[in-house]
C-alpha positions in Angstrom: 52.5 23.0 115.0 50.4 21.6 112.2 51.7 24.2 109.8 55.2 23.1 110.5 54.4 19.5 109.9 52.6 20.3 106.8 55.5 22.3 105.5 57.9 19.6 106.3 55.7 17.0 104.5 55.4 19.3 101.4 59.1 19.8 101.2 59.9 16.1 101.3 62.1 15.3 98.3 60.9 12.7 95.7 62.4 9.2 96.1 64.9 8.4 93.5 64.5 5.3 91.2 65.7 2.2 92.9 67.6 0.9 89.9 69.4 3.0 87.4 71.2 1.4 84.4 73.6 3.7 82.8 75.4 1.2 80.5 73.7 0.2 77.3 75.6 -3.1 77.3 74.4 -3.9 80.8 70.8 -3.1 79.8 71.1 -5.4 76.8 72.5 -8.2 78.9 69.7 -7.8 81.5 67.0 -7.7 78.8 68.4 -10.9 77.2 68.5 -12.6 80.6 64.8 -11.8 81.2 63.9 -13.1 77.8 65.7 -16.3 78.5 64.7 -16.9 82.2 61.4 -15.2 83.1 59.2 -17.9 81.7 61.3 -20.5 83.6 60.7 -18.6 86.9 57.0 -18.3 86.2 56.7 -22.0 85.3 58.4 -22.9 88.6 55.8 -20.9 90.6 52.6 -21.4 88.6 53.2 -24.6 86.5 55.5 -26.8 88.7 54.3 -30.0 87.0 55.6 -28.6 83.7 58.7 -26.8 84.9 61.1 -29.8 84.7 59.8 -31.3 81.4 62.2 -29.5 79.1 59.5 -27.3 77.6 59.6 -26.1 74.1 60.4 -22.5 75.1 63.3 -23.3 77.4 66.8 -22.9 76.3 68.2 -26.4 75.6 64.8 -28.0 75.9 63.7 -30.8 73.7 61.5 -29.9 70.7 58.0 -31.1 70.8 57.1 -33.5 68.0 54.0 -32.3 66.1 50.9 -34.3 67.0 48.8 -35.8 64.3 46.0 -33.5 63.2 43.4 -36.2 63.9 44.1 -36.1 67.7 42.9 -32.5 68.0 44.7 -29.3 69.0 47.5 -29.4 71.5 46.6 -28.3 75.0 48.4 -25.7 77.0 48.8 -25.8 80.8 46.5 -23.6 82.7 48.3 -21.3 85.3 45.0 -20.2 86.8 44.8 -23.6 88.6 47.8 -22.6 90.8 47.0 -21.3 94.2 49.6 -18.5 93.6 47.9 -17.2 90.6 45.8 -14.5 92.4 49.0 -12.9 93.8 51.1 -13.2 90.6 48.4 -12.5 87.9 49.0 -8.7 87.9 52.7 -9.2 87.6 52.4 -11.7 84.8 50.0 -9.4 82.9 52.3 -6.5 83.3 55.3 -8.5 81.9 53.2 -9.8 79.0 52.1 -6.3 78.1 55.6 -5.0 78.1 56.9 -7.9 76.0 54.2 -7.2 73.4 55.2 -3.5 73.4 58.8 -4.4 73.0 58.0 -6.6 70.0 56.2 -3.8 68.3 59.1 -1.4 68.7 62.1 -3.7 67.9 64.0 -3.3 64.6 66.9 -5.7 65.4 66.2 -9.1 63.9 68.2 -11.0 66.6 66.4 -9.3 69.4 63.0 -9.9 67.7 63.8 -13.6 67.5 64.5 -13.6 71.3 61.2 -11.9 72.0 59.3 -14.2 69.7 60.8 -17.3 71.5 59.8 -15.8 74.8 56.3 -15.1 73.7 56.0 -18.7 72.4 57.1 -20.0 75.9 54.5 -17.6 77.5 51.5 -18.8 75.5 50.0 -20.6 78.5 49.8 -17.2 80.3 48.7 -15.2 77.2 45.8 -17.7 76.8 44.3 -16.4 80.1 44.0 -12.7 78.9 41.6 -12.2 75.9 42.7 -8.7 75.2 46.4 -9.6 75.2 45.6 -12.5 72.8 44.3 -9.9 70.2 47.4 -7.8 70.7 49.6 -10.8 70.4 48.1 -11.9 67.1 48.3 -8.4 65.7 52.0 -8.1 66.7 52.9 -11.5 65.3 51.1 -10.7 62.0 53.0 -7.4 61.7 56.4 -9.1 62.1 55.4 -11.9 59.7 54.2 -9.5 57.1 56.8 -6.7 57.3 60.0 -7.9 58.9 63.1 -7.7 56.6 64.5 -10.8 58.3 63.4 -14.2 56.9 64.2 -15.9 60.3 62.0 -13.4 62.1 59.1 -14.0 59.7 59.4 -17.7 60.2 59.6 -17.4 64.0 56.5 -15.2 64.0 54.6 -17.7 61.9 55.8 -20.5 64.2 54.1 -18.7 67.1 51.0 -18.0 65.0 50.8 -21.7 64.1 51.1 -22.7 67.8 48.5 -20.2 68.8 46.1 -21.4 66.1 46.2 -25.0 67.3 46.3 -24.5 71.1 44.0 -21.5 71.8 40.2 -21.9 72.0 38.0 -21.1 69.0 37.8 -18.9 67.1 41.6 -18.7 67.3 42.2 -20.7 64.1 39.7 -18.7 62.1 41.2 -15.4 63.3 44.7 -16.6 62.4 43.6 -17.6 58.9 41.8 -14.3 58.3 44.6 -12.3 59.7 47.3 -14.1 57.8 45.5 -13.8 54.5 44.7 -10.1 55.0 48.3 -9.4 56.0 49.5 -11.3 52.9 47.2 -9.2 50.7 48.5 -6.0 52.2 52.2 -7.1 51.9 52.1 -8.2 48.3 51.1 -5.0 46.5 54.6 -4.7 44.9 56.8 -7.3 43.3 60.5 -7.2 42.5 63.5 -9.6 42.5 64.1 -8.7 46.2 60.5 -9.0 47.3 59.7 -12.2 45.5 61.3 -14.6 48.0 59.2 -13.0 50.8 56.0 -13.4 48.8 56.8 -17.1 48.1 57.6 -17.6 51.8 54.3 -16.1 53.0 52.4 -18.2 50.4 54.0 -21.3 51.8 52.9 -20.2 55.3 49.3 -19.7 54.1 49.3 -23.1 52.5 50.4 -24.7 55.9 47.9 -22.7 57.9 44.9 -23.4 55.7 45.6 -27.1 55.8 44.5 -27.2 59.5 40.8 -27.4 58.9 39.4 -28.2 55.5 35.8 -27.0 56.2 36.9 -23.7 57.7 39.5 -23.2 54.9 36.8 -23.8 52.3 34.5 -21.2 53.9 37.2 -18.5 54.0 38.6 -19.3 50.6 35.1 -19.2 49.1 34.5 -15.7 50.5 37.9 -14.3 49.5 37.8 -15.9 46.0 34.3 -14.4 45.5 35.6 -11.0 46.4 38.4 -11.3 43.7 35.8 -12.5 41.2 33.5 -9.6 41.9 36.3 -7.1 41.3 37.2 -8.8 38.0 33.5 -8.8 37.0 33.2 -5.1 37.8 36.2 -4.4 35.7 34.7 -6.4 32.8 31.3 -4.6 33.0 32.7 -1.1 33.7 31.6 1.6 31.4 34.1 3.5 29.3 34.3 6.5 31.6 35.2 4.3 34.6 37.0 1.6 32.8 40.5 2.8 33.4 40.0 2.9 37.1 38.3 -0.4 37.2 41.1 -2.0 35.2 43.8 -0.6 37.5 42.0 -2.2 40.5 42.5 -5.7 39.2 45.6 -5.3 37.0 48.0 -5.2 39.9 50.2 -7.5 41.9 47.9 -7.6 44.8 45.2 -9.4 42.8 47.6 -11.7 41.0 49.5 -12.7 44.1 46.2 -13.4 46.0 45.1 -15.6 43.1 48.4 -17.5 43.1 48.2 -17.9 46.9 44.7 -19.5 46.6 45.9 -21.6 43.7 48.7 -22.9 45.9 46.3 -23.7 48.8 43.9 -25.5 46.5 46.7 -27.5 44.8 48.2 -28.6 48.1 45.0 -29.5 50.0 42.6 -30.2 47.0 44.4 -33.2 45.6 42.0 -35.5 47.5 38.8 -36.0 45.6 36.9 -35.7 48.9 38.4 -32.3 49.8 36.1 -29.4 49.9 38.8 -27.1 48.7 38.9 -29.0 45.4 35.5 -27.6 44.6 37.0 -24.1 44.4 39.2 -25.0 41.5 36.5 -24.1 39.0 35.8 -20.5 40.3 39.6 -20.0 40.6 40.2 -21.0 37.0 37.2 -18.9 35.7 38.5 -15.8 37.6 42.1 -16.3 36.3 40.9 -16.7 32.7 38.7 -13.7 32.9 41.6 -11.6 34.3 43.9 -12.8 31.6 41.5 -11.9 28.8 40.3 -8.6 30.2 42.7 -6.4 28.2 44.1 -7.9 25.0 46.6 -5.1 24.4 50.2 -6.3 23.8 51.6 -4.3 26.7 49.5 -6.5 29.1 50.8 -9.8 27.8 53.1 -10.3 30.8 50.0 -10.5 33.1 48.4 -13.0 30.8 51.5 -15.2 31.1 51.4 -14.9 34.9 47.8 -16.3 34.8 48.6 -19.0 32.3 51.6 -20.2 34.4 49.3 -20.4 37.4 46.7 -22.4 35.5 49.2 -24.8 34.1 50.4 -25.6 37.6 46.8 -26.1 38.8 46.2 -28.4 35.9 49.3 -30.4 36.6 48.7 -30.8 40.3 45.0 -31.5 40.3 45.1 -33.4 36.9 42.6 -31.2 35.3 42.1 -30.1 31.7 42.3 -26.3 31.5 42.2 -24.8 28.0 44.7 -22.0 27.7 45.9 -22.5 24.2 43.7 -19.9 22.7 45.1 -17.3 25.1 48.6 -18.2 24.2 48.2 -18.6 20.4 46.5 -15.2 20.3 49.9 -13.7 21.0 51.2 -14.8 17.6 48.6 -12.5 16.0 49.9 -9.4 17.6 50.5 -6.6 15.1 53.8 -5.8 16.6 55.3 -9.1 15.5 54.6 -8.3 11.9 56.6 -5.0 12.0 60.3 -4.4 12.1 61.5 -3.6 15.6 61.9 0.1 16.2 65.4 1.4 16.6 64.2 4.0 19.0 62.4 1.6 21.3 64.0 0.6 24.6 66.0 -2.6 24.1 66.3 -3.7 27.8 65.0 -7.2 28.3 61.8 -7.7 30.3 61.9 -9.6 33.6 58.8 -11.7 33.0 58.8 -13.1 36.6 58.1 -9.6 38.1 56.4 -7.8 35.3 52.6 -7.3 34.7 52.7 -4.7 31.9 55.3 -2.7 29.9 55.4 0.8 28.5 53.9 1.4 25.1 57.3 2.2 23.7 58.7 -1.2 24.8 56.3 -3.4 22.8 58.0 -2.5 19.5 61.5 -3.4 20.7 63.2 -6.6 19.6 64.1 -7.7 23.2 60.4 -7.6 24.1 59.2 -9.4 21.0 61.8 -12.1 21.4 60.9 -12.6 25.0 57.2 -12.6 24.3 57.4 -15.3 21.7 59.9 -17.3 23.8 57.6 -17.2 26.9 54.5 -18.0 24.8 56.2 -21.1 23.4 57.5 -22.1 26.9 54.0 -22.0 28.4 52.5 -23.7 25.3 55.1 -26.5 25.5 54.3 -26.9 29.2 50.6 -27.2 28.5 51.2 -29.7 25.7 53.6 -31.8 27.8 50.9 -32.0 30.5 48.6 -33.7 28.0 51.3 -35.7 26.1 50.5 -38.9 27.9 46.7 -38.7 27.6 45.0 -41.1 25.2 43.4 -38.2 23.3 46.6 -36.2 22.8 46.6 -36.5 18.9 43.1 -34.9 18.8 44.0 -32.3 21.4 47.1 -31.3 19.6 45.7 -31.2 16.1 44.2 -27.6 16.3 47.3 -26.4 18.0 49.5 -27.8 15.3 47.4 -26.2 12.6 47.6 -22.8 14.3 51.3 -23.1 14.7 51.8 -24.0 11.1 49.7 -21.0 10.0 51.7 -18.7 12.2 55.0 -20.2 10.9 53.9 -19.5 7.3 52.9 -15.9 8.0 55.8 -15.1 10.3 58.2 -12.5 8.8 61.0 -13.2 11.3 63.2 -16.2 10.5 64.0 -17.1 14.1 60.3 -17.2 15.0 59.7 -19.6 12.0 62.4 -21.9 13.2 61.0 -22.0 16.8 57.4 -22.7 15.6 58.5 -25.4 13.2 60.6 -27.1 15.9 57.7 -27.2 18.3 55.4 -28.6 15.5 57.9 -31.4 14.9 58.1 -32.2 18.5 54.3 -32.3 18.9 54.0 -34.7 16.0 56.6 -37.0 17.5 54.6 -37.2 20.7 51.4 -37.7 18.8 53.0 -40.6 16.9 54.0 -42.3 20.2 50.4 -42.1 21.4 49.0 -43.3 18.1 51.3 -46.3 18.1 50.4 -47.3 21.6 46.7 -46.7 20.9 46.7 -49.0 17.9 47.4 -52.0 20.2 44.4 -51.5 22.6 41.2 -53.5 22.5 38.9 -51.4 24.7 36.4 -48.6 24.0 36.8 -44.9 25.1 34.0 -45.3 27.6 36.0 -47.8 29.6 37.5 -45.1 31.8 39.5 -47.4 34.1 41.2 -49.0 31.1 41.9 -45.6 29.8 43.6 -44.5 33.0 45.7 -47.7 33.0 46.8 -46.9 29.4 47.8 -43.4 30.4 49.7 -44.6 33.4 51.6 -47.2 31.3 52.4 -44.5 28.7 53.8 -42.2 31.4 55.9 -45.0 32.9 57.8 -45.5 29.7 59.7 -42.3 30.3 59.7 -38.7 29.1 57.9 -37.9 25.9 59.6 -35.7 23.3 57.5 -32.7 24.5 58.6 -33.3 28.2 62.2 -33.4 27.1 61.8 -30.2 25.1 60.1 -28.5 28.1 63.0 -29.4 30.3 65.5 -28.0 27.8 63.5 -24.8 27.4 63.2 -24.3 31.1 66.9 -24.7 31.6 67.6 -22.3 28.9 65.2 -19.7 30.2 66.6 -20.0 33.8 70.1 -19.5 32.5 69.1 -16.5 30.4 67.2 -14.9 33.3 70.0 -15.5 35.7 72.5 -13.8 33.4 70.2 -10.9 32.6 68.6 -10.1 35.9 71.2 -11.0 38.5 72.3 -7.4 38.6 68.8 -6.2 39.4 68.7 -8.1 42.7 72.2 -6.8 43.5 71.1 -3.2 42.9 68.0 -3.6 45.0 70.0 -5.2 47.9 72.6 -2.4 47.7 69.9 0.3 47.7 68.3 -1.4 50.7 71.6 -1.5 52.6 72.1 2.2 51.8 68.6 3.2 52.9 68.1 0.9 55.9 69.4 3.3 58.5 68.9 7.0 57.5 70.2 8.2 60.8 73.5 6.4 60.4 73.8 7.8 56.9 73.2 11.3 58.2 75.7 10.9 61.0 78.3 9.6 58.5 77.7 12.6 56.3 78.2 15.0 59.2 81.4 13.4 60.2 82.7 13.5 56.7 81.8 17.2 56.4 83.6 17.9 59.7 86.7 16.1 58.6 86.6 18.0 55.3 86.3 21.3 57.1 89.1 20.5 59.4 91.5 19.2 56.8 90.3 21.6 54.1 90.4 18.8 51.5 87.1 17.3 50.3 88.8 15.0 47.7 90.2 12.9 50.5 86.7 12.0 51.6 85.7 11.0 48.1 88.7 8.8 47.9 87.8 7.1 51.2 84.2 6.7 50.0 85.2 4.8 46.8 86.4 1.6 48.6 83.4 1.8 50.9 81.0 1.9 48.0 82.9 -1.0 46.4 82.7 -2.9 49.7 78.9 -2.3 50.0 78.4 -3.4 46.4 80.4 -6.6 47.1 78.3 -7.3 50.2 75.1 -6.6 48.3 76.2 -9.0 45.6 77.0 -11.7 48.1 73.6 -11.3 49.8 71.8 -11.4 46.5 73.5 -14.6 45.5 72.7 -16.2 48.9 69.1 -15.1 48.6 68.8 -16.5 45.1 70.5 -19.8 46.1 68.4 -20.3 49.3 65.0 -21.9 48.6 62.0 -19.8 49.8 60.5 -22.6 51.8 59.9 -22.8 55.6 62.9 -23.9 57.5 63.6 -24.6 61.2 64.6 -21.8 63.5 65.8 -22.5 67.0 63.1 -21.9 69.7 60.8 -20.5 67.0 58.4 -23.4 66.8 58.8 -23.8 63.0 59.3 -27.5 63.3 55.5 -27.6 62.7 55.9 -26.2 59.2 55.0 -28.2 56.1 58.1 -28.7 54.0 56.8 -30.9 51.2 55.3 -28.1 49.2 57.0 -25.2 47.5 54.8 -22.4 46.1 57.7 -21.0 44.0 56.3 -23.1 41.1 53.6 -20.5 40.8 56.0 -17.5 40.8 58.8 -18.6 38.3 
């Protein structure tokens, strides 16, 4: 009867899954096979005219040479023109969705690189689905901003770069906005370990904002104005809210964002016709206001960070930026006239990754020596930039007078020697300019003849100031390497120890079980000693490799980073 049929239908067992993979290795191989071959299969069905061209995403395919910017964005093939698209569109969308979910959950750098290469090859299909395009950009920015692997960051940016040039507007604008905001969120802290990642992301921003000068100007104007508004609010803050307002701008996020915009303007604002060059003035004004906001001695490191950035802007764009007053003010600090405190911390300051120091540190000899040394280094750099200008004797005269005054009033002999040595070098450079200037027969208003004079003076070779700058930079680099190499090793070792908490917990449980079974806890401690030594050795090797490798974009197989700009290195702003 009907009841019997109904009962038979209700008791029908559920169908088991058609495929069950019980081996992790087999699943891994299957996943890698899909990531290597799915786009090849889809191209064969939906893009047959492009299937045999050795596409950029195919294994073993030829890399596409970057097209000149003047010819417009590169076009992607359109799979919707295929008669098979209505039948396969749902399957393609499902695979793309799962690939994006996999990218968001991956922690293994090697697998992330494979997924990124697959997504790059699938860009023609992602272009069809607007919602997936947003998810794609968000996932790529997350990898670019947070991945511990440099190769994964470069691969993610390679896909972002390809997306920006091949997807329809406003793809480039969204990529620029997303990249800058991701950078701003990722650069809140700075250390020897994090510094290469910040430099790398800055180089990526420089490349991306060079795609469209007008669009880059609009976005840079808005974001620079935001930074300037924050600095102005801190300057105008009343006493009750001053501390909070100062903390909002005296941090690595603001400093790194300013340095990123300085790198963008220096790279793409060299041409007099570039719109980005117009932003050099607000950038300089904002940086100077930030450097002068708090004159306390404990904030001198932040002042040096701003001066370093401004000197690089002046060198690249050939501008005159007055920073001598901010540097010479350091010589009037009250701490330099006092005997270093024996109770103060004597640990040297890592000026490359420091914005402020504790109050007890400013009275230590290590801090005072480092402060005077850094001030003289930046002042020598500024003087060397102007040592080939026709007006250098007049430019250097007030600086020499101030240095002589400081040398007479200095109570520390080593400071007196350093100041007098710089004064003598400045006078030698001034004498060279005066000697060459005595042979000219044109007026100062003849600007073209003045430029020819300066070019001829620079062609004669390094001035005494430029030679001194090279020696001081070499000495500072050697000193920093000797003092702070251990800091990078400790950070790397801590990262290795904390990278996998579950593995650490599992190891602790196993050691506890062995100790309980054997009844001897000392044996585990003896076993742990060589392991700790081995981890320290690995951390040391990684730190050395990271320090030796330049933080500039480099090619990654199937990642699309052949489009990267490699003739600019933002590390000059971060040294």
